[in-house]
FISE-599026 format. One record per residue (C-alpha): y, x, z. Coordinates in steps of 0.2 Angstrom, whole numbers, plus 5000, padded with zeros to 4 digits. Layout:
% FISE-599026
YXZ
...
***
This chain:
% FISE-599026
635349476462
635049326473
636449246482
636449086492
638049026485
637348996468
636048876461
634448966456
632648956456
632049086468
630349166465
629649166483
628149256488
627249256505
628049366518
626849526519
627049696525
626649806511
627149966520
626750126510
626550026494
628449996493
628750186495
627550216480
628450086470
630150186472
629450336463
629750246446
631550216452
631750396455
631150446437
632350326429
633850406437
633150586435
632850566416
634450466412
635550596421
634650746414
635050696396
636850756400
636150936401
635150916385
636750856375
637751026376
636151126374
635651046358
637451036352
637651226354
635951286348
635851166333
637751166329
637850976330
639450876329
639950786345
639350616338
637750686333
637350756350
637750586357
636150526348
635250586363
636050446374
635950326359
634050346357
633650336375
634650176379
634350086364
632450106368
632749986383
633349846371
631949876358
630749876372
631349716379
631249636362
629549696359
629049626376
629749456373
629049446356
627249496361
627349376376
627949236365
626549256351
625249286364
625649126373
626149196390
627049326399
626249496397
626449546415
625649386421
624149436410
623849616414
624649626431
626249706437
625449856444
624449886428
626049856418
627049996427
625550116425
625550076406
627350106405
627150276414
625850326401
626950276387
628350376394
627150526396
626750516377
628550526374
628750686384
627350766373
628450766358
629650896367
628351026364
628451026345
630250976346
630751136355
629551246345
630251196329
632051156335
631850976328
633250866335
632350716327
630750746336
631750766352
632650606351
631050516346
630250586361
631650516372
631550346363
629750336368
630150386386
631450246386
630150116379
629050156394
630450136406
630849966399
629149906403
629249986420
630949906424
630349736419
628849746432
629649846446
631249746449
630349586453
629049676463
630349756474
630949586479
629249506480
628449646492
629049556508
630149426515
631249356500
632749356513
632649546514
632449576495
634249636494
633849776506
632349836496
633449836480
634649936490
633250056494
632650076477
634450096470
634750236482
633150326477
633750296458
635350376462
634550526471
633650556455
635250556445
635950676457
634550806457
633950786439
635350886431
635251026444
633351046442
633351026423
634751156422
633751276433
632151246422
633151276406
634351416411
633551496426
634551536442
636351546439
637151666452
638951646459
639551806450
639351716434
637751786427
636451666419
634951686409
635451606392
633951506386
633151486369
632951306364
631051326367
631451316386
631951136384
630151086383
629651146401
630451016412
629950876401
628150926400
628150936419
628850766420
627450696408
626150766419
626950686434
627050516424
625150526422
624850576440
625950426447
625150306434
623450356442
624150336460
624850166455
623150106448
622350146465
623750096476
623949936487
625449876476
625149696472
624549666454
625049486454
626549396462
626149226469
627649116467
628248946470
629948876464
631148846477
632848776474
634248856484
635648736488
637448776483
638648846496
640448816492
642048776500
642248636487
641348466490
639948446477
638748306478
636948316475
637148216459
638448346453
637348486458
635948416448
637148396433
637748576434
635948636434
635248526419
636748506408
636448666398
634948686386
634848876387
635549016396
636649066381
637548896384
638448966399
640049056396
639849166411
638249236405
638849266387
640349356393
639249446406
638149516392
639649596385
640149656402
638449736405
638549816387
640249896390
639849946409
638350036405
639250106390
640750176399
639550246413
638550346401
639850396389
641050466402
639650586409
638850626392
640550686384
641050786400
640150946395
641050956378
642750916387
642451056399
641951176385
643451146375
644751126388
644151246402
643051356392
641651316404
639951396398
638551266395
637451346409
638851306422
639051126418
637551056428
638451046445
639850936438
638650826429
637750806445
639350766455
639650626442
637950546445
638150586464
639750486463
638750326459
637550366473
639050386485
639750216479
638050126480
637650196497
639350136503
639049956496
637249946503
637949946521
638349766519
636549726514
635849766531
635849656547
637049766557
638449726570
640149716563
640649876572
639249976566
639549916548
641349966549
640850136555
639550156541
640750106528
641750266532
640250376536
638950336523
639950396507
640150566515
638350576520
637950546501
639250676497
638350796509
636750766500
637550816484
638250976492
636651026499
635651006483
636851116474
636951246488
635051256487
635151286468
636351436472
637951346465
639651386472
640051216481
641751266488
642751196473
641951026476
642651006494
644250926488
643350786480
643250706497
644950636494
644350536479
642950466490
644250406502
645050306488
643350226485
643150176504
644850096503
644449996487
642749946495
643649876510
644949776499
643549696489
642949606505
641149596497
641749476483
640949536467
642349466456
643649546467
642749716468
642449716449
644349686446
644949816459
643649956454
644049926435
645849946437
645650106448
644450176435
645750146421
647050246432
645750386434
645450396415
647250406411
647450536425
646150636416
646950616399
648650666404
648250816415
647350976413
646151096422
645151036436
646250886440
645650816423
643850856427
643850776444
644850626437
643450596424
642050626437
642850496449
642550366436
640750376443
641350316460
642050156452
640650126441
639450126456
639349946461
639849866445
638049826439
637649706453
639449626452
639249586434
637449536435
637849416450
639249336441
638349316425
636849226432
637749116444
637448936441
636148956428
634848866438
633148866429
633848976415
634149116428
632649226422
633049196404
634849256407
634249406417
633249466402
634749446390
635749556402
634449696403
634449696384
636249746384
635849916392
635949976374
637849996377
637450156385
636950226368
638150136356
639750176366
639250356369
639050376350
640750286347
641650406359
640750556352
641350506334
643150476340
643050646349
643250736333
644750846332
645350746316
645350586326
645750566344
645050736351
643850746365
645150716379
645950556371
644250496366
644150426384
645250286378
643550206374
643250196392
644950116396
644549976383
642849946392
643649936409
645049826402
643749706397
642849716414
644449676423
644749526411
642949466414
643249476433
644849366432
644149246419
642349216427
643149166444
643949016436
642448976426
641248976441
642548886453
642548736440
640648736443
640948736462
640348916464
641249046475
640749206483
641049276500
639549386503
639449576499
638249636485
637349796483
636149886472
636149956454
635249976437
***
């Protein structure tokens, strides 16, 4: 995230109107969300059909999210040994196309995996899909900022984040339909063979290739013309030009900054708790509510829709609106996003009446968002504390109360990525890009923490319900980071009073 209250070197491109090219770019953001959320449907299917332990089923999340880190390491290594950044050589548009082809190759493994019921082949396919996504993310995020006036870059990131969350909402529903067929309201479903798992992913692979071809012939820029421009610090404290220069140059690398190192841990545990909360939800509902696997999809969809609800709410502050309009939209936008979730599931022939009560949880989100006043540290602290309360509610209650409590964690995870990211790169100056790459590498937390919770969910350890203590520990760290980093940044003359928006 770019913010005028921190010292950075901003990559500024000429202000151009790329029009339809931007709408082509957002396709990849949709794919990232679609696949990531759809993994939560694969987990219970493979667990049931292959009789896996809960921790083994979490290897699905592990393989997918660790691929991001491995992909980043490969990218950095090749760039280093080739004497220059890969994307600067092959081009950003071409880089996204290559990433899409890599992901398509991964989906091909779903055919033999499904035919032979091979769990190893399946997670290998997901790993390759994740490798392709890693390259796509590296290219697409800076492109979204560069495709127009840098001052409106946050709005474009909000757009892409909203599309990503639409993918996470619709993904579980469509993949469930492809695997299980139509589930009627009277409880009749077509129980699948494991061979049906290949269908949605082979279709995705074909779409990856199609979009790769579209990208190659699109008007999306292949190069980003940039000039370094220093953005002055804006702080209530008095900081002289000499002190500003000292702040920017006194560190030799990004890892010399405490806010970044602590922020790396923050991204690790944030992505971890976001993913593990959802990926262990089907097993919790199966054990405690006896919910059949084929009826899990709407609840998984609601979890990821909760992130969409929160991010659409936060994105209101990114647009140039009057104060009155902004205040109205902060109440209206989250319910518009909720209505999108209800419509998608209604069209999929799911009974949506049990979800109406979730509107009260959304009201808590709205109040928390207003209390944060756009300050990323304050928002991180408030949302983390409410998420802890939600997890304890889920662990101490039963029935649908516990389910909705766990699902509501998605509401309070929704804006934590931009909060942590903004705080972590603040004050890094010329080391900002280096710091950003380290933060992206920590996405692997989504796999590792899911695996940890899956292991602790064993009946002879914590059990599935109390395994959510893992999430409590994650949010406790995030609350501590929010408190600690504020003091660190204030010593550097950095403070925040502007809202953030967006997501990963």
